[in-house]
C-alpha positions in Angstrom: -32.6 -23.8 -1.6 -29.5 -24.8 -3.5 -28.5 -27.5 -5.9 -26.5 -30.4 -4.5 -22.8 -29.6 -4.2 -20.5 -31.0 -6.9 -16.7 -30.9 -7.2 -13.7 -32.4 -5.4 -14.5 -30.7 -2.1 -18.1 -31.9 -2.0 -18.8 -32.7 1.7 -16.4 -30.2 3.1 -18.0 -27.3 5.1 -16.2 -23.9 5.3 -17.1 -21.1 7.7 -16.0 -17.7 6.3 -15.8 -14.8 8.7 -13.6 -12.4 6.7 -14.5 -9.3 4.8 -13.5 -7.6 1.6 -11.1 -9.5 -0.7 -8.4 -11.9 0.6 -10.4 -14.1 3.0 -13.5 -14.1 0.8 -11.4 -14.9 -2.2 -10.0 -18.0 -0.4 -13.6 -18.9 0.5 -14.7 -18.5 -3.1 -12.0 -20.8 -4.4 -13.0 -23.5 -2.0 -16.6 -23.0 -2.8 -15.9 -23.2 -6.5 -14.4 -26.7 -5.9 -17.6 -27.9 -4.2 -17.2 -26.9 -0.6 -20.3 -25.7 1.3 -19.3 -22.2 2.4 -21.2 -20.4 5.1 -20.4 -16.6 4.8 -21.0 -14.9 8.1 -21.5 -11.2 8.4 -22.2 -9.2 11.5 -25.9 -8.2 11.8 -26.3 -4.6 10.6 -22.7 -4.5 9.2 -22.6 -6.4 5.9 -19.4 -7.1 4.1 -18.4 -3.8 2.3 -17.7 -6.0 -0.8 -21.4 -5.9 -1.4 -21.0 -2.3 -2.6 -17.7 -2.8 -4.6 -17.4 -2.9 -8.3 -17.4 -0.1 -10.9 -20.6 -1.0 -12.7 -24.0 -0.3 -11.0 -27.5 -1.6 -11.8 -30.5 -0.7 -9.7 -28.1 0.2 -6.9 -26.2 -3.1 -7.0 -22.5 -3.6 -7.7 -20.9 -6.8 -8.9 -17.7 -7.6 -7.0 -20.1 -9.4 -4.7 -21.5 -11.5 -7.6 -18.3 -13.4 -8.1 -16.6 -13.3 -4.7 -19.7 -14.4 -2.8 -20.7 -17.0 -5.3 -21.5 -20.5 -4.0 -21.8 -19.2 -0.4 -24.7 -19.3 2.0 -25.2 -16.0 3.8 -25.6 -16.0 7.6 -25.4 -13.2 10.1 -23.8 -13.6 13.6 -22.5 -11.3 16.2 -19.3 -12.8 17.5 -19.0 -10.1 20.1 -21.9 -11.6 22.0 -21.7 -14.7 24.1 -24.6 -16.4 22.4 -23.1 -15.6 19.1 -19.8 -17.2 20.0 -21.6 -20.3 21.2 -23.4 -20.6 17.9 -20.1 -20.1 16.1 -18.5 -22.9 18.1 -21.5 -25.1 17.3 -20.9 -24.5 13.6 -17.2 -25.2 14.1 -18.1 -28.7 15.5 -19.9 -29.4 12.2 -17.3 -27.9 9.9 -13.9 -28.5 8.4 -12.4 -25.1 7.7 -12.7 -21.6 9.2 -11.4 -18.8 7.0 -10.8 -15.4 8.6 -8.9 -12.3 7.6 -9.2 -10.1 10.7 -6.2 -8.3 12.2 -4.2 -10.8 14.3 -5.5 -11.2 17.8 -9.1 -10.4 16.9 -10.4 -14.0 17.3 -8.4 -14.3 20.5 -10.1 -11.2 21.9 -13.4 -12.8 21.3 -12.1 -16.0 22.9 -12.3 -17.8 19.6 -8.7 -18.5 19.0 -7.4 -21.8 17.5 -7.1 -23.6 20.8 -10.7 -22.8 21.6 -11.9 -24.0 18.2 -9.8 -27.1 18.5 -11.4 -28.0 21.8 -14.7 -28.3 20.0 -13.3 -29.9 16.9 -9.8 -31.4 16.8 -9.9 -31.6 13.0 -10.8 -28.0 12.4 -8.4 -26.1 10.1 -8.1 -22.4 10.8 -7.1 -20.4 7.7 -5.8 -17.0 8.8 -5.1 -14.3 6.2 -3.5 -11.0 7.4 -1.2 -8.3 6.2 2.0 -9.4 7.8 1.3 -12.8 9.3 0.3 -14.0 12.8 3.6 -13.2 14.5 6.6 -10.9 14.1 7.2 -7.2 14.9 4.6 -6.0 12.4 1.9 -8.7 12.9 -0.3 -6.3 14.8 -0.6 -3.9 11.9 -3.6 -3.8 9.6 -2.6 -4.7 6.0 -3.9 -3.7 2.6 -2.9 -5.1 -0.8 -1.4 -1.8 -1.9 1.0 -1.6 1.0 1.8 -5.3 0.9 2.7 -5.1 -2.8 5.0 -2.2 -2.0 6.6 -3.6 1.2 7.3 -6.9 -0.4 9.3 -5.3 -3.2 6.7 -6.3 -5.9 5.6 -2.7 -6.6 9.3 -1.6 -7.0 9.5 -3.8 -10.1 6.5 -2.4 -11.8 6.5 0.4 -14.3 9.3 2.0 -16.3 12.8 2.8 -15.3 13.0 6.2 -13.7 9.2 6.5 -13.3 6.9 6.1 -10.3 6.0 2.5 -9.4 2.4 2.1 -10.5 0.0 -0.5 -9.2 -2.0 -3.0 -11.3 -5.6 -1.9 -11.4 -6.6 -4.8 -9.2 -6.0 -5.8 -5.6 -3.3 -8.2 -6.6 -1.9 -8.7 -3.1 -5.3 -9.7 -1.7 -5.9 -12.2 -4.5 -2.4 -13.8 -4.1 -2.9 -14.2 -0.4 -6.4 -15.7 -1.0 -4.9 -18.2 -3.4 -2.1 -19.2 -1.0 -4.6 -19.5 1.8 -6.8 -21.8 -0.3 -3.7 -23.8 -1.2 -2.7 -24.1 2.4 -6.3 -25.2 3.3 -6.1 -28.0 0.8 -2.7 -29.2 2.1 -4.0 -29.1 5.7 -7.1 -31.2 4.6 -4.8 -33.8 3.1 -2.6 -33.9 6.2 -5.7 -34.3 8.4 -6.4 -37.6 6.5 -3.1 -38.9 7.9 -3.1 -37.5 11.4 -6.8 -36.8 12.1 -5.7 -33.3 13.4 -6.4 -29.8 12.1 -3.9 -27.0 12.1 -3.5 -23.3 11.4 -2.8 -22.0 7.9 -1.1 -18.6 8.2 -1.1 -16.6 4.9 0.3 -13.1 4.8 -0.3 -10.5 2.0 3.3 -9.4 2.1 4.7 -13.0 1.9 2.3 -13.9 -0.8 3.6 -11.0 -2.9 7.1 -12.1 -2.1 6.6 -15.7 -3.0 6.1 -15.0 -6.7 9.2 -12.9 -7.2 11.3 -15.6 -8.9 15.0 -15.2 -8.4 15.1 -11.6 -7.0 16.4 -12.6 -3.6 19.2 -15.0 -4.7 20.2 -12.5 -7.4 20.7 -9.9 -4.8 22.3 -12.2 -2.3 24.8 -13.6 -4.7 25.3 -10.8 -7.1 24.1 -7.6 -5.4 21.5 -7.2 -8.2 18.5 -5.1 -7.3 16.0 -5.8 -9.9 14.0 -2.8 -11.0 11.2 -2.0 -13.4 11.7 -2.8 -17.1 8.7 -1.4 -18.7 7.1 -3.6 -21.3 9.8 -6.2 -21.3 12.1 -8.3 -19.0 15.7 -7.3 -19.1 17.9 -9.9 -20.7 14.9 -11.9 -22.1 14.6 -11.1 -25.9 12.6 -10.9 -27.9 9.6 -10.8 -25.6 7.9 -7.5 -25.7 4.9 -5.5 -27.1 5.2 -4.1 -30.6 3.2 -1.5 -32.5 1.0 -2.5 -35.4 -0.3 -0.7 -38.4 -3.7 0.2 -36.8 -2.1 1.8 -33.7 -2.7 -1.2 -31.4 -0.1 -3.5 -29.9 0.7 -7.2 -30.1 2.8 -9.3 -27.8 5.5 -11.4 -29.4 7.5 -13.8 -27.3 10.3 -15.6 -29.1 13.2 -15.6 -26.6 13.8 -19.4 -26.8 16.4 -20.1 -29.6 14.3 -22.4 -31.6 11.3 -20.1 -31.5 13.5 -17.1 -32.4 14.6 -19.0 -35.6 11.0 -19.5 -36.5 10.3 -15.8 -35.9 13.2 -14.8 -38.2 11.8 -17.1 -41.0 8.3 -15.7 -40.6 9.6 -12.1 -40.9 11.5 -13.1 -44.0 14.8 -12.4 -42.2 16.3 -15.9 -41.6 19.8 -14.4 -41.5 19.1 -12.8 -38.2 19.2 -16.2 -36.5 22.8 -16.6 -37.3 23.8 -13.0 -36.7 26.3 -13.0 -33.8 24.2 -10.4 -32.0 21.2 -12.6 -31.9 22.5 -16.2 -32.3 21.6 -17.3 -28.8 19.6 -16.3 -25.7 22.5 -14.5 -24.0 23.5 -12.6 -27.1 20.0 -11.4 -27.7 19.7 -10.2 -24.1 22.8 -8.0 -24.7 21.4 -6.6 -27.9 17.8 -6.3 -26.8 17.2 -2.8 -28.1 18.4 -3.7 -31.5 16.2 -6.8 -32.0 13.2 -5.0 -30.6 13.7 -2.3 -33.1 13.9 -4.8 -36.0 10.7 -6.6 -34.9 8.9 -3.3 -34.2 9.6 -2.1 -37.7 8.3 -5.3 -39.2 5.1 -5.3 -37.0 4.3 -1.6 -37.6 3.7 -2.3 -41.3 1.1 -5.0 -40.6 -2.4 -5.4 -39.1 -2.5 -7.2 -35.8 -4.6 -10.1 -37.0 -2.2 -10.7 -39.9 0.8 -10.6 -37.5 -0.8 -13.1 -35.1 -1.9 -15.4 -37.9 1.5 -15.4 -39.6 3.3 -16.1 -36.4 0.9 -18.7 -35.1 1.3 -20.6 -38.4 5.1 -20.5 -37.9 4.9 -21.7 -34.3 5.8 -18.3 -32.7 4.0 -17.3 -29.5 2.1 -14.1 -30.1 -1.2 -12.5 -29.1 -3.3 -9.3 -28.8 -3.6 -7.1 -25.7 -7.3 -7.5 -25.1 -9.7 -5.3 -23.1 -12.4 -7.0 -21.2 -14.8 -6.3 -24.1 -12.6 -8.6 -26.2 -12.0 -11.1 -23.4 -15.7 -11.9 -23.0 -16.0 -12.9 -26.6 -12.6 -14.7 -26.9 -13.5 -18.0 -28.6 -10.9 -20.0 -26.5 -12.1 -18.6 -23.2 -15.8 -19.1 -24.2 -15.1 -22.7 -25.3 -13.5 -23.5 -22.0 -16.4 -22.1 -20.0 -14.3 -19.3 -18.6 -16.9 -16.6 -19.3 -19.6 -18.0 -17.0 -23.1 -16.9 -16.2 -24.1 -16.2 -12.6 -27.8 -15.9 -11.9 -27.9 -12.8 -9.7 -31.2 -12.7 -7.9 -30.5 -9.1 -6.9 -31.1 -7.9 -10.5 -33.0 -10.9 -11.8 -30.6 -11.7 -14.6 -27.5 -13.6 -15.5 -24.3 -11.6 -14.9 -21.1 -12.8 -16.6 -18.0 -13.5 -14.5 -14.9 -15.6 -14.5 -15.2 -19.4 -14.7 -13.7 -22.0 -12.3 -10.0 -22.5 -12.5 -8.4 -25.1 -12.7 -10.5 -27.5 -14.7 -10.7 -31.0 -13.3 -11.4 -33.9 -15.6 -13.6 -36.0 -13.3 -14.9 -33.7 -10.6 -14.9 -30.2 -12.0 -15.9 -27.2 -9.9 -19.1 -25.4 -10.6 -20.9 -22.1 -10.1 -24.1 -23.1 -8.4 -25.4 -19.6 -7.5 -24.2 -16.0 -7.3 -23.8 -14.1 -4.0 -26.8 -13.8 -1.7 -29.2 -10.9 -2.2 -29.4 -10.1 1.5 -27.2 -10.6 4.6 -28.5 -13.5 6.7 -30.5 -14.9 3.8 -29.8 -18.4 4.9 -30.0 -18.0 8.6 -32.9 -20.5 8.9 -31.0 -23.1 6.9 -27.7 -22.7 8.8 -29.0 -22.3 12.3 -32.3 -24.1 12.0 -31.7 -27.0 9.7 -28.0 -27.5 10.5 -27.8 -26.7 14.2 -31.4 -27.6 15.1 -32.5 -24.3 16.5 -36.2 -23.7 16.5 -38.0 -20.8 14.8 -38.8 -19.3 18.2 -35.1 -19.5 19.3 -34.0 -17.9 16.0 -36.5 -15.1 16.4 -35.3 -14.4 20.0 -31.7 -14.3 18.8 -32.7 -11.8 16.1 -34.4 -9.6 18.6 -31.3 -9.7 20.9 -29.0 -8.7 18.0 -27.2 -12.0 17.9 -28.4 -12.8 14.3 
């Protein structure tokens, strides 16, 4: 049915019982690295992610193509006793379970960690939720939009005095999925030492908080409440977007002293590097508006390609602000395999998507197949070949609504 697994997690089996983004993204990351991922959906209630994505072809959407890639699709009703028993049989033969239900859901089905551990002492239970598995808000459902806001991340987005916009992605979900996968890998390593599994508890709010650099100590020590800064970071200059002659924008980042000197030379303004207003990092931070105006005037007279070529030759960091139409033909990304084909059997063609990150030198991850066409597509393989259930048993379970 599938090509042999390859990658650093070859031989690791993951059961994924989450829906939508955060749990499935964690599962996708593990699958990219070679793990065998069994995606479980309730019979008759497929993951809504199958219908997500803004493009449509023959009734199909394409969020599923990349977030369900490298996964086998099985159906299973965990509300039924026979379904729970099959699940525990899978746990015995697996290494990791990924779930992103509201805390307490697995326990309600008598499938909490202690129950799983009785069947497999090495099982690692990765739990992704809005607020974590304990605490006064643990019981609440969580979405990325609220997690980004509650964590303080959303407050820092946008322009001073304006409403705090969101990125046009479910950033909080993806961050939680990344931390969940990171925790799973750490737990796998620890298991090689102790022989024991453990629980990995990743919260959307905490994942959004974890990337916020020095905001907490800045407030604790100095009372600083960092706010939105538009297209730049306050006190970091020059590092901004600048208008060009054709009406587009380029990013120029030259806040390090040595790079700023190179920028001044490339602009034909070497004297700026010794101007007291711009002579060092701290001074430029205090005179940010002035240096941005000077660079903006210089850039506005030039075409973006010329700006980037001139600055690249001088060793100054710069680049365009690409749309996805430019990203998919970017020669660097293409050369690195980051614009990857996924054979999507739903539409009978390759569909492009993101490649596997990071790149490993000896055991790189791979995209072996796109998301399954139908829920339960691999039931016979999962329950028949892996668990040894007969065709007659599987048919009876289907009739009973267990599969």
